[in-house]
C-alpha positions in Angstrom: -3.3 29.8 -15.6 -0.3 31.6 -17.2 1.7 30.0 -20.0 4.7 29.5 -17.7 2.6 27.8 -15.0 1.0 25.6 -17.6 4.4 24.6 -18.9 5.6 23.8 -15.4 2.5 21.7 -14.8 3.0 19.8 -18.0 6.6 18.8 -17.0 5.5 17.4 -13.6 5.0 13.7 -13.2 2.1 11.6 -11.8 2.2 8.9 -9.1 -0.4 6.4 -7.7 0.0 6.0 -3.9 -1.3 2.7 -2.6 -1.9 1.7 1.0 -0.9 -2.0 1.4 -3.0 -3.9 4.0 -6.6 -4.6 2.8 -5.9 -2.4 -0.3 -3.4 -4.4 -2.2 -3.3 -7.5 -0.1 -6.1 -9.2 1.8 -4.6 -9.2 5.3 -2.1 -7.4 7.5 1.3 -7.6 6.0 3.0 -7.8 9.4 0.7 -10.6 10.6 1.2 -12.5 7.4 4.8 -13.3 8.5 4.0 -14.3 12.1 4.2 -18.0 11.3 7.7 -17.9 9.7 8.8 -15.6 12.5 7.5 -18.1 15.0 9.2 -21.0 13.1 12.5 -19.2 13.3 12.2 -18.5 17.0 11.5 -14.7 16.8 8.0 -15.1 18.2 6.7 -17.2 21.0 3.2 -18.8 21.0 1.7 -16.1 23.2 2.9 -13.4 20.8 1.4 -15.3 17.8 -1.9 -15.6 19.6 -1.9 -11.9 20.5 -1.1 -11.0 16.9 -3.8 -13.3 15.6 -6.4 -11.6 17.8 -5.3 -8.1 16.7 -5.5 -9.2 13.1 -9.0 -10.6 13.6 -10.1 -7.2 14.9 -8.3 -5.5 12.0 -10.2 -7.6 9.4 -13.5 -7.3 11.2 -13.7 -3.5 11.6 -10.5 -1.9 10.4 -8.2 0.0 12.8 -8.9 3.4 14.4 -6.3 5.7 15.8 -6.1 4.1 19.2 -5.9 0.6 17.7 -3.1 1.6 15.4 -1.2 3.1 18.3 -1.6 -0.1 20.3 -0.5 -2.1 17.2 2.6 0.2 16.8 3.5 -0.3 20.5 3.0 -4.1 20.2 5.2 -4.2 17.1 8.0 -2.2 18.6 8.0 -4.2 21.9 7.8 -7.5 20.0 10.7 -6.8 17.7 13.1 -5.2 20.2 16.4 -7.1 20.0 15.6 -8.9 16.8 18.5 -9.4 14.4 17.7 -7.2 11.3 19.6 -9.5 8.9 17.6 -12.5 10.2 14.3 -10.7 9.7 15.3 -9.7 6.1 16.3 -13.3 5.4 13.0 -14.7 6.6 11.0 -12.2 4.6 13.0 -12.9 1.4 12.8 -16.7 1.8 9.1 -16.8 2.6 7.8 -13.8 0.6 6.1 -15.7 -2.3 4.7 -18.4 -0.1 3.3 -16.0 2.4 2.2 -13.0 0.4 1.7 -14.3 -3.1 -1.8 -15.8 -2.6 -3.0 -12.6 -0.9 -2.7 -10.1 -3.7 -6.1 -8.7 -4.8 -6.5 -9.3 -8.6 -8.3 -6.0 -8.9 -5.3 -4.2 -7.3 -3.0 -5.9 -9.7 -5.1 -4.7 -12.6 -5.2 -1.2 -11.3 -1.4 -1.1 -10.7 -0.9 -2.4 -14.3 -3.2 0.3 -15.6 -1.3 3.1 -13.9 2.0 1.7 -15.1 1.0 1.6 -18.7 -0.1 5.2 -18.4 3.4 6.1 -17.2 2.5 6.7 -13.6 4.9 5.8 -10.8 3.6 3.3 -8.3 4.3 4.0 -4.6 3.4 1.7 -1.8 2.7 3.6 1.5 2.3 1.6 4.6 2.5 1.8 8.4 4.2 -1.7 8.4 7.9 -1.9 8.7 10.2 -1.3 5.7 11.7 -4.8 6.0 8.3 -6.2 5.2 6.9 -3.5 2.9 9.9 -3.1 0.6 10.1 -6.7 -0.7 6.3 -6.8 -1.3 6.4 -3.5 -3.2 9.4 -4.8 -5.3 7.4 -7.9 -6.2 4.5 -5.7 -7.3 6.8 -3.7 -9.5 6.4 -0.5 -7.4 8.9 2.3 -8.0 9.1 3.6 -4.4 8.0 2.7 -0.9 7.2 4.7 2.2 7.1 2.6 5.4 7.8 2.7 9.1 11.4 2.8 10.0 12.6 1.1 13.2 15.8 2.2 14.8 18.8 -0.2 14.5 22.0 -0.4 16.5 24.7 -3.1 16.1 22.4 -4.9 13.7 19.5 -5.2 16.1 16.2 -3.3 16.6 16.5 -1.0 19.6 12.8 -0.6 20.3 12.6 3.0 19.0 10.8 4.2 16.0 12.7 6.6 13.7 9.7 7.3 11.4 6.1 6.2 11.8 4.5 6.1 8.4 1.0 6.6 9.6 -1.6 9.4 9.4 0.2 12.7 8.8 3.4 10.7 8.6 2.2 9.3 5.3 1.5 12.8 4.0 5.0 13.9 5.0 6.5 10.9 3.1 4.3 11.6 0.0 5.2 15.3 0.0 9.0 14.6 0.3 8.8 12.1 -2.5 6.7 14.5 -4.6 9.5 17.2 -4.2 12.2 14.6 -5.0 10.5 13.1 -8.0 8.7 16.2 -9.3 5.1 14.9 -8.8 2.1 17.1 -9.2 0.0 16.0 -6.3 -3.1 17.6 -7.7 -2.9 15.1 -10.6 -1.8 12.1 -8.5 -3.9 9.2 -7.2 -4.2 7.6 -3.8 -6.0 4.4 -2.7 -6.7 3.2 0.9 -9.2 1.3 3.0 -8.9 3.2 6.3 -10.2 6.4 7.7 -6.8 6.8 9.4 -5.5 7.4 5.8 -7.8 10.4 5.2 -4.9 12.8 5.3 -3.1 10.8 2.5 -6.3 10.7 0.4 -6.8 14.5 0.9 -3.2 15.2 -0.2 -3.9 14.2 -3.9 -6.3 15.2 -6.6 -7.7 11.8 -7.2 -8.5 9.9 -4.0 -10.3 6.5 -4.0 -11.6 4.4 -1.1 -10.9 0.7 -1.5 -12.7 -1.8 0.8 -13.4 1.1 3.1 -14.1 0.9 6.8 -17.3 2.5 8.0 -15.7 5.8 8.7 -14.0 6.1 5.3 -17.1 4.9 3.4 -19.0 7.7 5.0 -16.3 10.3 4.2 -15.9 9.1 0.6 -19.7 9.2 0.0 -20.0 12.7 1.3 -17.0 13.9 -0.8 -18.1 12.1 -4.0 -14.9 10.0 -4.1 -15.0 6.7 -6.0 -15.4 3.5 -3.8 -14.0 0.2 -5.0 -14.5 -3.3 -3.7 -11.5 -5.7 -4.1 -12.5 -9.3 -3.2 -10.4 -11.7 -5.3 -7.0 -12.6 -3.8 -4.8 -14.5 -6.4 -1.2 -15.5 -6.9 0.9 -12.6 -8.1 3.0 -15.0 -10.2 -0.2 -16.2 -11.8 -1.1 -12.7 -12.7 2.2 -12.1 -14.5 2.0 -15.5 -16.3 -1.6 -15.0 -17.4 -2.7 -11.3 -17.4 -6.4 -10.7 -17.1 -8.6 -9.5 -19.9 -8.8 -6.1 -18.1 -5.0 -5.6 -18.2 -4.7 -6.9 -21.8 -7.4 -4.5 -23.0 -5.8 -1.6 -21.2 -2.4 -2.4 -22.7 -3.9 -2.5 -26.2 -5.8 0.7 -25.7 -2.7 2.6 -24.5 -1.2 2.2 -28.0 -4.0 4.3 -29.4 -3.7 7.3 -27.2 -3.3 8.6 -23.6 -6.9 9.7 -23.7 -8.0 6.2 -24.3 -5.9 5.0 -21.4 -7.6 7.6 -19.2 -11.0 6.3 -20.3 -10.0 2.8 -19.3 -9.2 3.8 -15.8 -12.5 5.8 -15.5 -14.4 2.8 -16.7 -12.5 0.5 -14.3 -13.5 2.7 -11.4 -17.1 2.9 -12.5 -17.5 -0.8 -12.9 -16.0 -1.7 -9.5 -17.9 0.8 -7.3 
């Protein structure tokens, strides 16, 4: 490496890209809001039952490409004609009641560790921006990449402007890397699903979290770390009473960046 290229690398920044469903939170973020959507008249009982069944399959075995396509089509059909302002209002009013108890404590610790090391936090999800954005903000994320539904006259048209899934996630990550000067070779990514293999391959430090069968096999063959997150807690409780892991990491950062790196390595080793 030349002196110039070394200097350019040193000025580049690092981000940690997190999938949302079953990586940061314990269930599908879209399904989590089905009850308040039903209560406000956006969903009928049949739609709720169909969503519940899809969520059951999602928790049981993850979602392959065909299932994700069916879920995308279901989401688009279901939301066609919805008032965007009403959706945003429902999400804002019910966010903490709906999502707060679903945050994995281990994910909160890992996000805190990346933040104290000066890394940007980016939540990358196939769910809609109106749901993903507020959750990411509550987590203290710096950026989000999510599915964008087309809007006309304040209502969803039934078209998808950008589907943040598979190679779409890579496209979003690469655009953000160019915008924010990230060095993807030094960045991190976390996901539970084989469908996110392109995203994991796009960074230098991929990690499988609660992986489905396909991703577990890929991670094992590639020597990637495998983490198990199993302790959903209140996000507000985490901020009010930070865990010993987070406190220890915060103290260590004051010593040196090297010590902070060792903390993350130890965190990954302990939770495999």
